[in-house]
N, C-alpha and C positions, 0 to 999 in steps of 0.2 A: 421383399424390397431387393432391387439390384444394389451392386456395389457402391455406385455413385451415390445412391440415396442414402445407404448406410453410412458413407463416409460423412456425408454432410451431416446427417443427424447425429452422429456421434463426435464430430470435430476432429476426424482424423483423415489421412490422405488415403486415396484409393491404393497407392504403393505399399502403405502400411497393413491394409486388409489382405492384399496379396501376399505378403510376407507373411502374416499370420497363417494363411492357407498353406502355404509351402511348408511351414515347419510344423504344421498339424496342431497348432495352438487354436485356431479357430477356422474350422472348415465349414462352409454354407452347406445347408441341409440339402438343397437342391441345384439343379441347372436347367436352363432352358434348352429347346431343341438345339439352338446354335451353340450351346456350351457355356453361356454367360451364368455367372453365380447368381443365386437367388439365395437370400436369407430369410428365415423363418423367425417368429417371436422367440423360439428358445435359442436361436444363435445371438439374438440381441442380448438376451440376458447373460450370455456366456460372455459376449463383447463387454458388457458393462463390468463384470467381475473383472475381467483382464484389465480394463483401463484403470480401475480403481487400484488394484494391486500394482500396476505399472507407476500410477501417481504416488504411491507409497514407497516406491524404489525397489520394488522386486524385480529381479532378473526374469527374463521369458522364460527360462528353463524352470525356474522354480514356480513362477506363475502355473505352467503347465502340469507340473507335478501336485500343486494344491489342488486345481480344478479337477484333475483325473483322479484325485483319491477317492476310493469308492467309500470311504468311511465318512466323508464330508458331505453332508448335503447342502443344497443353496442357502439355508436358513443359518448354519453354521459358518459359510463364508461370510454372511452379511454381519454375523456377530463378531467374527474376527476382524473384518474391515472397519466396524464401527469403533471397535475398541482401539485399533491401530490409529485410526482419525482422530479419536479424542485425544490421544497421547501426542499426536503431532500438533494438534490446535493447542494444547497448552504449552508446548514448546514455541509455537508461532507466538502466542500471545506474550510469553515471556521475552521473546526476540523483539516483538514490536514496541515493547514498552522500553526496551535498552535502546533501540533506535531512536524512539522520539526524544529520549534525554540526550542522546548525542546530537540530534538536530538542533535542539535548544542551544547547546554549548557551542555548536559550529557558527550558528547565526549569531552568537554573543560574542564570540572571539574570547572564550574564557581566559582570565589571567589570574587564576587563583592557584593556591597550594593543592597538592592532591588529597590532602586531608579536607580542605574546605570545598573541593569539587565533589568529594564523597557525601559530605552533609548536605550540600545544595541540590545536587543532581543524582545522587544515588551511587551504586557500586560500579557503574560502568564509566570509564574516563572518556570524557567529551573531547579530549584534545586529539584523538585519533583521526577526526575528521578536519584538522586543521590543515593537513596537505592539500585535501581535496579543495577545500574552499579557496586555498592561497592559488592553487593552480588555475582555478576557474575565475576569481576575481582580483587576484594579486596586484595586477596592472591598473586597477580602477580607483578613482579617487574616493569612492565608497568604501573600499577595503582599507585603505589609509587612514581614513577618518574613523573608521571603526576600531582599527588596531590602536590608535592615539588615544580614542575616547575610553575604550574598556581597559586599556593598561593599567589605570588607575583605579578601577572600581574595586571595592572592598566586598568582603562575604555579604555585609549588609545591604550593599547596593545590589548586589546579584538578587537576593531574596526579595527584595522590593520590584525590581524589574521582572522577575519570574512572575510575583503575585500579579503585576499591572497586566502582563501578558495573559494570565489566566482569567482575569476580570474580564477582558476584551472578548476572550473565546466563550466565557460563559454568556456574556450578552448576545454574542451572535447565535448561540445554541438556543437561548431562550426565545429570540425573534424567529429562528427557524420553527421551533416547536409550536409557536403561538401562530404559524401561517404568515407571517409578515413576508411580503415580498423580497426577494434578495435586492430588487433594484429600486426598493422604497425609499423614501427620504430616512426613515427609521435606520435601515439598514445601512444606507450609505453614511449615515452619521456615525455609526460604529466602526466601519471602515475607515473614516476620516480620522478617528481617534486612534485606530491602529496605525495609520500612516504617520500621525504626528508622534505616536510613541517611538516608532523607528528612528523618525528624523531627531527627536530628543535625546534618544538613548545611544543610537549607534552610528548613523550616517544621514546626511541630508537625502531625502527620499521623496523627490518629486512625484506628482501623479503618474506620469507615464512609467517611471520605474517602479512605483507601486503596482501598477496595472501589469507589469512583467512578474511580479512576485506572485499576483493573484493567479496569473496562468500556471505559475510553476506548482501550485497548490494542488492541482488536478493533473498535472503532467509527470511530476516526481512521486512515484509511489509512496516514498517514505513520508512526505508531507501529507498525501491523502490519507495514509493510514493513521497519522496523528490526529487529523481533524474527524475521521470516520470513527475513532475510537470515544470521541467526546459526544458526538450525535451522527446517525447515520444520515448522510446527505449533505453533512456540514462542509466538506471539502468544496464542492461545487458551489454550495451556498456562499462562503466567503469570498470564493474567486469571482463569481458574479457581482458581489456586492463591491468588492474592491475595484473591478474594472468599470462598474457604473459610477461609482464615486469619482474614479479618474476621469472620466468624461464629463462628469459634472464639473469638477475643478478645472479641467482645461477649457472648458466651454464658457 
């Protein structure tokens, strides 16, 4: 394969491959008569190992040392990378769970004591997203309504609100798993309950605003991760159902 084909296959730039060649990290096995780089299957195997180590945060110098170690065969590299990736996966899962709880709190405009926040949402303080939320929506009527309404909510109120939200998410997931189309009446009815819950609990949420939230569920990776942990494909499913329901309500 030539350098352009390898770059497209691996998702890197041609400049990156040229740099790897210059520093001796990945030199192609052959050249054409005109001097162009030609990569063999063994070169692609080495490139794969390089990219995995880079993704794990290893500097290029250390990657070269690892790959050129005569005592380490390809299987040993795979075992090491597999172990490191599993460690990262566990850390990522813990971080995702923390962000999900913080997103819930940001949406709700939490007004609890630190002890109560811990009891309802776990060990991660949700108030740290308050500044971001205020910066984005602080000059809107929805923000003012949410602040006014949530200021008086008690711990029991938040427990109930959290349970209501989880129930809607559960029914979305059940519809997805059952193969119910996202733009069907059933899915749109659940989306309408979601909209009504927001209007009842936080701020007046007309269909157009709700459609905007639906788009955010797939555009903001934090919201996407929340729904994907419940069921694969759920973020897009909820987004489609919400936007379909908004069109139905406005029509």
